[in-house]
N, C-alpha and C positions, 0 to 999 in steps of 0.2 A: 629502821633505826638499828644500828649495830653497836653492841657493847664492846668497848676497847679498853684494855689495860693501857698503861701509860705509853708503852711502846707499840701499841696497836696489834698485839699478838692474839688477843682473845676475841671471841665473837659472842654476843649476847642475844637479846631477843630481836626478832624480825620486826619490820615496820607494821604497825597496827593502827596508827593514828590517822588523823584527817589528812596528813600530807602524803601517805603512802598506801600501798596495797595491803590488804588484810593478811596477817601472818600469825605466827605463834607468839604467845605471851610467855616470857620466861621469868626466872627469878633474878632480881638484882641482889647480888651477893652482899654488897655493902649494906648493912642494916637489915638483911634478910627480908626485904620488902617486895611483895608481889604487886606489880603495877598493872592497871587495866589498859584499855585501848581507846581512850576517849580523845586524846589530843597529842600534838607533836611533842618531841623530847623536852623542849624547854618548858612547855606548859605543864607537862606531867609532873615535873619536879618543882614547879613553882607553887608551893602549897600554903603560903601564908607569910606574915611579916617576919623579917629577919634583922640581923644586926647590920646596919648600914656600912660600918667599917669593913665587915667581912666581905660584903658584896663588892665593894670598891677594891679591896685587896685582891680578890679573885680575878677581877677584870684586869688589873695591872699585871697579874701573873699570866693571864692569857696573852696579853700584848707582848710580854717578855718571851713566852713560848713561841708565838708566831714570828718574832724577830729572830730567834735562835734556831727554830725548827726542832726544839727539844721540849716535849710535853712533860718531862719529869719535873719541871719547875711548878706545875699545877698540882695542888693537892687533890687527890681523887681516890675513890674506893677501887674495888676490884673491877667493876664494870661501869662504864659510862657510855651513854648514848651519844653517838657522833653522826650528825647528818650534814650533807652539803646540798644546797639548793632544794631543801625540803624533801630530800630523798636519802635513803640509807647510804652510808659511806663508812670508811674506817680512818682512824688517825694515822695508820701506817701508810696509807696511800693519799690521804687528803692534803689540802693546801697547808694545813697546820704542821705537816711534817717537813715542809720546805722552808728554809731560812729566808726571810724577806727584809729588804731595806725599806722600812716603814717611814713615810714622810710625815704623816699626820694621822691622829686619831681623835674621834669625838665620841664620848660615851654618855648614855643616859642610864639612870638607875631607878628601878622600881622596887622600893623597899617593902611594898605590900605583897608582891608575888616572888620576891627574891630573884629577879631577873635583871639583866642589863643588856643593852644593845650598843655595839661599838662600830662606828664607821672606821674603816681602815683604808688609807689611800697609799698606794705604792706606785711610784712613777718610774721605777727601775726599767730602763730601756730593754734589758734582757727579757723581762716578762712583767709588764705592769698589771696591776690588779686594782679593783675597788671591791672591798669585802664588807659584809655586814654580819657581825657575829652576835648571836643571841646566847647568853650564858645563864644557867640557873645555878644557884648556890644552895647547898644544904649543909648546915653545921660547919661552915668554913671550907667545905670541899666542893668540887665541881660536880653538879648533879647531871648536867647534860649540856650539849653545845650543838647549835645549828648555824652553819655559816653560809650566807649567800655569797657566791663566788662569781665575779664578773671579770672578764678580760676582753681582748680583741675578738675572741671567737663568739662571745655570747652577750656582751654587755650592751644594753640599750643606750644609744647616744654615748658610747664609751669614749672618754677623753679624760684620763686621770689627771693630766696637767690642769685642765680646766676645773675639774672637781676640786683639786687642791687649792687652786688660786682663789676660788670664790668661797669655799667652805671655811677655810681658816680665817677669812676676813670678816665673817659674820659675828654678831654678838649673841651668844647663847649663855650669857652669864646668869647668875642667880637673880630671881625676881624677888623684890621685897615681900616678906611674908604676908603683909596686909593686902598686897596686890595679886597674890597667887590665885589662879583658878583652881577649882576642885577637880578631882579625877573625872567626875561625871561631865563637867564642862569641857575638859580636854578631849575626852573620847567622843563626845557628841560633835565637837567641831571637826575632828578627824573623820568621823563617820559621814558627816554631811558632805565633806569634800569628796570622799570616795563614792558615796551614793550618787553624787552629781554626774559621775561618768555614765550612769545608766538611766538617770532621771533628771532632766533639766528643770523640773519643777521644784527640786530640793533647794531650800534656802541655805546657802553657804555663808558662814560668817567671815567674809573676806576682810582682811586687814588692808589698811592703806597707809604706807605702802606694803606690798607683799612681793617677795621674790621666790621663785622656784628654781631649784638646782636639779635638773633632770638629766641624770648621767653627768656629762661634763658641760652641758649647756645651761645658760642662765637667762632668766626672763628680765632681770634688771637692766635698765638702760645705761647706768653708770658703770664705772670700773669696780673692782673688788672693794667691798666695804662702803661703797657710795650708793645711797638710796635716793631715788627720785620719788616725790609724792605720787606720781602717776604710775609707778611700778605696780604691776598687777600679776596675780597668779591665775586669774581667770582668762587665760589665753591658751589656745591650742588644746583645750580639753575635749577629747572625743566623745561621741555619743554611743549608746548601745553597748557599753563595756561593763560587764559584771565583775565585781571584785569580791571574792568569797574567801571562806576559811580564815577569817580575820583573827589574829591574836595580837594582844596589846601589851606594850611596855610603857608605863606611864611615870613621868618624873615631874611632879608639880613644882619642885624647887626651881627648875629652869623653864617651866611651862612647856615641857616636851612630851610627845607621845609618838611611839613608833608602832605602826600597824604592819605586821608581817602577813602576807596573804598570797592567794593565787589570783593572778591578774588576767582577765580577758578570756577569749575563747580557747586559747591554747594553754591556759592555766600556768602562765609563766610565774616562777618564784619571784616574789617582789617584796620590797619594803617601802613604805612611805613614812618619813619622819617629819613631824611638825613642830614648830615653835609657835606657841599661842600666847598672846598678850592681851589681857582684858577681854578674853573670850573671842578674840579675832586672830585669824591666821596671819602670822608674820613671815615665816619661812616654811618652805616645803623642800625636802630632799627625797630623791628616789634612787633605788638600786633595783634593777630589773635584769634577771638572767633569762635571755630569750631562748626559747626552744627551737625556733627557726630564725632565719636571717632577719635581722631588724624587727623581731617580734611580729613579722608579717606585715609591717607598715612601710609605706613609701616615705622616703626622705626627700625633701625638696633640695634643689641645688644649693640654696642658701644654707640649709642645715649641714649639708655635706661639706661646704666650704668652711663653715664655722668649726666643725669637728676637725678639720685638717690644720687648723691654726696651732 
């Protein structure tokens, strides 16, 4: 984790958390707070309940900064931890420093840990991206940021046009308060799904229908926004895959939980975002930054053809 002032000139403490190699622990000048080495940047700053409006405003300011490439629009102290793909980086060299033509965003807000997660879809032919940004908020300021960055070079099933088409057509609207699941129910459903990759005895609360948006490919049989009762997320789930170092962003208002993790043998930086209704999984979105080509997996001719569309 590297501390950056707004223009990325400064350097703070080195990576010490579960995402990176052990390094030095330094002082965060803003607030004169010394932080330990137990978790990644966003988790270290997520210390308790916060003002919901402040978290949403900060997330909007991040989107504005990513659009303009100017981080000065984000309120922050002298030092802020900035990571990319769960590893140390700097704002001066990171994707946040490059103006982007953003086509669509979707955010979830965890008011208990003061963190948000935002999917950012960019179909610009000059350099398309799909990003997953985790922000932490402290007193109206940015506490830390970790961005999953995927593009043609590393994105699993990368096809931002497909991601955009299906993502924006889904219904992730507020759930009536009386029908909302608890944080515990949401995280248990997400964990069951992720545990299933390594243990097929795990009982997963599959919804019916359920659609999975994996990179730019969709398991739904209909077009964007069209669900078939037979649509299932229990298709193509591999075996013997451990998903570790899980960190959670939970938004009961819309039945959402994002789990940021290291995926599989090669420890690929990954996020799985779930929409859960009445305890059942309705949607799953994935963003995976492969460390090796196609995350070391073989793609069938059909998948290759679908990605080329």
